[in-house]
C-alpha positions in Angstrom: -80.7 -55.8 44.6 -81.9 -59.3 45.2 -85.4 -58.1 44.8 -84.5 -56.4 41.5 -83.1 -59.7 40.3 -86.1 -61.6 41.3 -88.3 -59.1 39.4 -86.5 -59.4 36.1 -86.3 -63.2 35.6 -86.0 -63.1 31.9 -83.4 -60.7 31.2 -80.0 -62.4 31.5 -78.0 -59.5 30.4 -79.4 -57.4 33.0 -78.9 -60.1 35.5 -75.3 -60.5 34.6 -74.8 -56.8 35.0 -76.5 -56.8 38.3 -74.4 -59.8 39.4 -71.2 -58.0 38.4 -72.4 -54.9 40.2 -73.2 -57.0 43.3 -69.9 -58.6 43.2 -68.1 -55.3 43.0 -70.3 -53.9 45.7 -69.7 -57.0 47.8 -65.9 -56.6 47.3 -66.1 -53.0 48.2 -68.1 -53.8 51.4 -65.7 -56.6 52.3 -62.7 -54.3 51.9 -64.5 -51.7 54.0 -65.2 -54.4 56.6 -61.6 -55.5 56.6 -60.4 -51.9 57.1 -62.9 -51.3 59.9 -62.0 -54.7 61.5 -58.3 -53.8 61.3 -59.1 -50.4 62.9 -61.1 -52.1 65.6 -58.3 -54.6 66.3 -55.8 -51.8 66.5 -57.9 -49.9 68.9 -58.4 -53.1 71.0 -54.7 -53.8 71.0 -54.0 -50.1 71.8 -56.6 -50.2 74.5 -55.1 -53.4 75.9 -51.5 -52.3 75.7 -52.0 -48.8 76.9 -52.5 -49.9 80.5 -49.3 -52.0 80.1 -47.6 -49.0 78.5 -48.8 -46.8 81.3 -47.8 -49.3 83.9 -44.4 -49.8 82.3 -44.0 -46.1 81.9 -45.1 -45.7 85.5 -42.5 -48.2 86.6 -39.9 -46.6 84.5 -40.7 -43.2 85.9 -40.8 -44.6 89.4 -37.4 -46.2 89.0 -36.0 -43.0 87.5 -37.4 -41.1 90.5 -35.8 -43.6 92.9 -32.5 -43.3 91.1 -32.7 -39.5 91.2 -33.6 -39.6 94.9 -30.7 -41.8 95.6 -28.3 -39.6 93.6 -29.7 -36.5 95.4 -29.1 -38.2 98.7 -25.5 -39.1 97.7 -25.0 -35.5 96.5 -26.4 -34.2 99.7 -24.0 -36.4 101.7 -21.1 -35.3 99.5 -22.1 -31.7 99.9 -22.3 -32.1 103.7 -18.8 -33.7 103.7 -17.5 -30.8 101.6 -19.1 -28.3 103.8 -17.6 -30.0 106.9 -14.1 -30.0 105.2 -14.5 -26.3 104.2 -15.5 -25.4 107.8 -12.5 -27.3 109.1 -10.2 -25.5 106.6 -11.7 -22.1 107.5 -11.3 -22.9 111.2 -7.6 -23.8 110.6 -7.1 -20.6 108.5 -8.6 -18.6 111.4 -6.2 -20.3 113.9 -3.3 -19.6 111.6 -4.3 -16.0 111.2 -4.6 -15.6 114.9 -1.2 -17.1 115.4 0.2 -14.9 112.7 -1.2 -11.8 114.3 0.2 -12.9 117.7 3.6 -13.5 116.1 3.4 -10.1 114.4 2.5 -8.5 117.7 5.5 -10.3 119.3 7.7 -9.3 116.5 6.4 -5.7 116.7 7.4 -5.8 120.4 10.8 -7.2 119.6 11.1 -4.8 116.7 10.3 -2.0 119.1 13.0 -3.2 121.5 15.4 -3.5 118.7 14.5 -0.1 117.4 15.0 1.4 120.9 18.3 -0.4 121.2 19.3 0.8 117.8 18.2 4.4 118.7 20.3 4.1 121.9 23.3 2.9 119.9 22.7 5.7 117.5 22.5 8.3 120.3 25.7 6.8 121.8 27.5 7.1 118.5 26.3 10.6 118.0 27.4 11.4 121.6 30.8 9.8 120.9 31.1 11.6 117.6 30.2 14.9 119.4 32.8 14.0 122.1 35.4 13.3 119.4 34.6 16.6 117.7 34.9 18.5 121.0 38.2 16.7 121.8 39.5 17.7 118.4 38.4 21.3 119.0 40.1 21.1 122.4 43.3 19.8 120.9 43.1 22.5 118.3 42.6 25.1 121.0 45.5 23.6 123.1 47.7 23.7 120.0 46.6 27.2 119.3 47.2 28.1 123.0 50.7 26.5 122.9 51.5 28.5 119.8 50.2 31.7 121.4 52.1 30.8 124.6 55.3 30.2 122.5 54.7 33.5 120.8 54.1 35.2 124.1 57.3 33.7 125.4 59.2 35.1 122.4 57.6 38.4 122.8 58.5 38.4 126.5 62.1 37.5 125.7 62.2 40.2 123.2 60.8 42.6 125.7 63.3 41.4 128.3 66.1 41.7 125.7 64.9 45.1 124.8 64.7 46.1 128.5 68.2 44.9 129.0 69.3 46.8 126.0 67.5 49.8 127.3 68.9 49.2 130.8 72.4 48.8 129.4 71.8 51.8 127.2 70.7 53.8 130.2 73.6 52.6 132.3 75.9 53.6 129.6 74.4 57.0 129.4 74.5 57.3 133.1 78.1 56.5 132.9 78.8 59.0 130.4 
């Protein structure tokens, strides 16, 4: 453009137009340069801060991992404590179940003894009841026997009375 201006020394109008065009072109290039410079600065800043961001991110991740590891260790210790307590409780439950079974066996033995005693009492009661029934039957038989004996005595008296009557009747007939 400068060469064009130098070639046309006499033409002011054309020079003014070229000058305006050059000014617009210069402005445009300046703006482009500013945009490119800003981009370069951003890239430089980003490039310079990325290692810091990465380093700070790395530190943050490292701290998070340490915290997580510490928490995991705490949970592991807690889990082991809970497991130990559960094991102790299960052992105690096992002891109590064994004791319960022993007591049940003991009670079964005592229950068996009590049942035998009860069955013995029941057999004695049944025997006593049978004995009482037999005594009542015996008393009834004795009563019946007394009644029959009394009846026999009456019949014998009647027979004797009748014999006497017959003997007397015979004696009177013989006397006649």
